[in-house]
N, C-alpha and C positions, 0 to 999 in steps of 0.2 A: 523575448524571454522564453527559456526552455521549460516546458511543462512536462512533468513526469508523473504518471499515475503512482499514488502512494500504496495502493492495494496490490498485494502479491497476486490476488485473483485476477485483477484487471490487467496486470502486466503479463501473466500467463496467457490470458485470453488474447491480448494484443499480439504477443509473440506467435501464438498458435494461428491466429487469423492471418497475420502477416506472412508466416511461412507457407500456409496453405494457399494464400493469394499468389505468392511468388511461384509456387509449384504449379498452380492452375494456369498462370500466364505462360510459364515455360511449356507446359503440356499443350496449351492452346496454340502457341507459336509453332511447336513441332508438328501438331496436327494440321495446321494451315499449310505448312511447307510440304508435308507429306501429301495432303490433298491436292495441292497445286502440282506437285511433281507427278502424282498419279494421273491427274486429268491431262497433263501435257503428254505423258507417255501414251495415254489412250488416243489422244489426238494424233500423235506421231504414228502410232500403229495404224490408225484409220487412213492417214495420208499414204503410208506405204502400201496398204491394200488397194487404195484408189489408184496409185501410180501403177501397180501391177496390172490392174484392170484396163487402164488406159493403154498400156504397152501392148497387152494381148489384143485389145480391140484394134489398135493401129496396125497390127501385123496381119490381121485376118481380113480377107476381102469382104466388103459389105455392099449389098445391092444399091442402097441409097447413098452411098458415100460414107466417109469416116465420121463426119459431123453428125449425120442422122443416127449412125450406129451408136456413138457415144451418148447422144441425147436419149436414145431409146433405152440404153443400158443404165446410165447414171442420172438421167434427168438433165434439164438445162443447167448450164453454169449460172449460178445466181449469187445471192447475198451471203450464202453460208459456205459454199465450196466452189472452187474454180480449178480449171485445168487448161493446159495448152501444150502443144507439141512444138519443138524447136529443132532446127538443124544444128549440126555441130558448131556452127558459128553463132548460134543464138537467134537465128531469124525464124519467124513463125512458119509453121508447116503450111504449105499452100492448100493442103487438103481440108484445112479448117477455115473455110471462107463462108461468111465473114468471120473474123476472129472473135474471141470472147471480149466482152466489154471492159474487162479489167486487165491492165498490163502488169504482169508480175515482174519484180526486179530480177536482174541477172547480172551479177558483178563479175569482175575479173577473177576473184578467188573461187567463185562458184564454177566458172568455166575451167579453171585450172584443176579443181577437184574432179570435175566430170571427165576431163581428159585422162585422169589416172583411174577412172572407174569408181570414184567415190561419190556417194550421195551427200547432199548438203541440206541441213535444216536451218531455216532462218525465221526469226520473228520480226516483222516489220509493221510500220504504220503507214497506211496509204491514204491519200485524200478521199474524202467522202465515205470513209468507212468508220463506223462507230467504235470498233474494237480493233486490237492488233490482229494481224494476219499471220498465220503459221504457214510457211512455204517449204515444200520439199522439191528440190531439183535432183532428179534421178537420171543417171546416164543409161543409155541403151548401147551395149557393146556387141560387136560381131568380130570374131577372130582377133580380139584384143584392140580393135579400133572403135572409136566413138562414132556411132552412126546417127544418133538421135538423142535429144534431150526431152524429158517429160517433166513438166512442172505442174504440181497440184498444190492447192492451197485451201485452207479453210479458216473461217473467222473464229477467234478465241472468245467471242462474246458469251457463249454458253459456259466456257471455263471460268471467265471472270464473274459471271452471274452466280455460278455455284460457289465460288470462293467468297463473294460478297455476302451471300445468304449464310454461309457458314460463319463468317465473321460477325454478322448481326446476331446469330444465335448465341455465339460465344459471349458477345457483349451483353446480351440480355440475361444469360445464365450466370455470368460471373458475379454480379452483385448479389443475386439471390443465393448463390452458393456461399459467398463470403458471409452474408447475413446469417445463413443457417449454421455456418461454421462458427461464427462468433457466439451465437446463442448456445450451440452445443459445447463450445469451449468454455463458456461461462458456467454452464451447468456442470460439466465434468470437473472443472477447476474447483467449483464449490463443493462437489462431492469429495474430491481428493483432499481439500483443505479443511473439511468439516472436523476431522479429529484434531487438527491443529488449533482450530477455533475453540474446541472444547478444552484443550490443554491450556490455551491462553486464559480462558475464563477461570479455570482452576488455579492457575498461577497468580492471577490477580487477587484471589481470595486468600492466598498464602501470605502471612505477615510474620513479623518477629514474634508476635504474641501467640501464633499458632502455626507451628511448622510441622504438624502431624499429617497434614493433607499430602496426598501424592498424586502425580499426574497419571492418567490412565490412557493407554493406547490400545486400539482395536487389535493390531497385529504386533506383538513384541519383537518380531524379526525384521520388519521393514524399517525404513529410515526414520519414520516418526516414532516407532517403537523403541529403536535404539536411542534416539534423542530423549524420549521420556525416561528411559532407564538411567541415562547419564545424569539427567536433572534430578531424578529421584535419589540417586546416590549422593549428589551434591546436597540436596535438602536433608538427607539423613545426617551427613557430616555437620551441616549447619545446626541442625536440631541438637545434636550432641554438644556442639561448642556452646550454643546458647544456654543449654541446660547446665553445663559445667559453670559458665559464667554466672548464671543466676544462683546456683547453689553456693558458689564461692562468695557472692555478695551477701547472701542470706547468712551463711556461716560467719563471715567476717563481721557483719553488723551485729549478729547475736553475741559473738565473743567480745565485741567492744563494749557492749552495754554494761557488763559487770565492772571492768576497770574504770570506765567513765563515771559510774555511780560512786565507786570508792573514792576516786579522785575528787569528785565534787564534794563528798562529805568531808574529806580531809581539808580541802580548800576552805570550806565554810568554817571548820574548826579553827584553822589558822587565821582566817579573817576575823573571827570573833576575838581571838587572842591578840590581834594587832592593835596597839593603842594609837590613838590620835588619827592623823590624816597624812602620815609620812609615806615615803616611797614604798616600803614593804606592803602597806595596806593597799595602795593603788596597784601594785603588781599582783597581789592576790585577787583583787577585783577584776583586773584584766584577764587573769588566768581563768577565773570563774565564768566570765563571759564567753571565752573560747570553749570551755568545757560545755557550756549550755549550747553553743552553736554546733559542736561536734555531736552532742547528744541528739539534737534535732536532726542532724544529717543522718545519723545512724537509724533513727526512727523512720525517717523517710525511705532509706534504703531497705529497711525491713518491710515496710509497707509495699514498696514496689516489687520486692522479691516475692512476697506472698501473693500479690495481685497477678504477677506473671505466672506463678505456679497454680493459680486458680484455687488457692487454699484460703481465700478470704470469704468469710460468711457475711453477706451484706444484709443488714436489717431491711425489712420491707414495711416501714412505717410511712404513713401519709405525711408528706412535707410540702408546705407551700413555699415556692421559691421567693415570693414577695416577702414573706416573713423572714426568710433567711437573709435577704438583702437588707431589710429593716434592722435585723439584729446586728449585721456587720457595719451598718452606717455610722454609728458613733466612733468606732475605731478608725474607720476610713476617713471620717471628717477630721480627726486629729492628725492623721498622716497628711491629708491634703493641706491643712492649715500650716503644718510645719514646712511642707514643700512649696507653699505659695501657689497651690493649684485649686481651681474652682471645681467643686464636686457637685454633681447633680444626680439625685436618686429618684427613679421613677418606677417603683414596684407596682405590678399589676398581678392579680391572682393567677397563679400557674401551678396547680397541684401535681406533684409527682410522688413516686414511691422510692424510698431509699433511706439513707442515713443523713439526718440533719447536720451533725458535726462535719461530715465529709463534704456535703454541699456548701456548708459555711466556708470550708477551706477553699473550695473552688471559687466562690465569689470573692473571698478575701485575696487569694493569690492573684486573680486576674486584675482586680481593682488596684491592688498594691503595685503590681507591675506597671499598670497604666499611669498611676500617680508618680511613680519613681522615674519613668523614662519620658513622660510627657514634658516635664520641666516646668519651672516657675512660669506662671502666667497662662498656662494651658488650661483647658477645660476637659474634665472627665465625666462621662455620663454612664450610670449603671441602671439598667432597666430590665424588667421581665414582662412577658406577655404570652398569650396563646396564639399560635400561628399554624395553620394547616394541620390542626389536630395534634400539635406537639407543643410542649413547654419550651420557651425560648428565653435564654439569658444573654444579654448583649452588654459588653463593656467597650465604650467608644472613647477615643481621645483625639485631640487635634494637635498632637505633638509632632515630632520629626518623622514618624513612621518607621517602617522596617525595610531594610534593603532587600532587594529581590533574592540575592544569594543567601540571605539569612532566613528568609521566610519559611523555607522547607525544612530547616534544621532546628528551629527554636523549640520543638517538642522533643529533641534528642537529649538524652541525659548528659549532664555536665557540660552542655554547650551554652556559651554565652556570646551573644553578638558583639558585645563590647566588654571584654574581660577587665579592662582598666577602669571601667566606669564605677564599679561598686566593689569595694574591698569586702571580701567575705561571702560574696554570692556563690552559692553552690552549683547553680545550673540545674537544680532539681525541681524548681517550683512549677514550671509548665509541664514537664513530664509527669509529675505527681498529679497535677490537675487533670491531665489527659487520662491517666490511669483511673482516677475516680469517676470521670465522665463515662469511660468505657465500662466500668463496673456497673454503672447505672443504666447501661444499654443505650447510651447517648452518643453524640458526635460533637466534636469541637473543631473549629476552623478559624482562620484569620484572613482578613483582607486588609491590605495596607497600601497606601500611596506615599512614597517618600516625600516629606515636606507637607503632607496633608493629613497625617494621622493614621490610626489603626482601629480596627474593630474585631474583637474576639467574640465569636458567636457559639453558644452552647445550645444544643437541642436535646431534649429528653422526652421519653414517652410520658404522656399524661396518665395520672392515676385514675383508675376507674371510679365512677361516681358511687 
């Protein structure tokens, strides 16, 4: 399974650390190659200097012989460097008797190069040597003819030891460097993304009820500043659109009140003048019911528009939610009996401040919805209590529950999860309930499991003693 960090800060840190790690590995590899090349160049230069010394010593007469002269000048041939003189055919020089204990290789290509006056460098491994041997075969020419071969060699043990130490140092420093880079990258990414976190926090507090907030950026000219400017411009357009829509709803609802009132009065007069129980009277009664429904819808729209505009003056009287539930219980019992639903009421003292009629509507709307949608044979429980320093109202049912795709939209205006279920439903009950709860400084939420019921939970600030 592919795991990918969800945090942008973590991804930036990983990218930075990975890029730096790759760069360090590349630089370390180049450094090792350059070090190895430099050490071998130094070894080759040392061999060339040794070969010139051997050649000069072999041509100068020495009282004790050539072997003693070379040993006095260079020291005995040993484990670190070796030398030998050969004739043009590759045979040992008789002046070096006994010969050195190490026999250096001499191939056909080396002899061919020497015949043309070219020196040959070789790296070979010989028995009983712990490290490779670097060998230089240099020709000694007189009048264009090969008269002697000089072979000098040295062990590359020091070169390999230096390279190994360098690799160990790199291997030890690389994890520490990556850890420091990761810590530094995490810190720098956090500093760079701090304005973005602040913008996210502000954006989360912006809702349809309050679009006046704006995002703030430290530098209006960088990328985050330009993003904030674009989002603020979008918020301004949304605020104007929402304000226009709210004003239209308020104006339309206000203008509809008068003709609906007149229409109701005329229908009542016509209904009073209709004799008996004939079709005209039933038609007038049906029209009067529709007018009452439209009047209620208009009043709800006016309330929502005033709540959105912040123009609602909320009373601050002391209200006990338990008493509100008890007052609503008789009407709810009648609805439950009609719908074949078992209703349980469990009020417990929970004093709050606000409007008793509005809170009555909250209780009634939530319980009515539960009774209506739970279905016959279901059980609905309405209860209040104090929990964690807040007043809590809960309405539970064991009905069919709410589908997940509907759960986030049931508080939207005019939204109905099942439009065909109830003729005449306006889709304003839950939005109106939510608006009342917000006016009282509370919160409302729902939890639901399809097939196992739903629970609407309202929390309100407790009234001071």
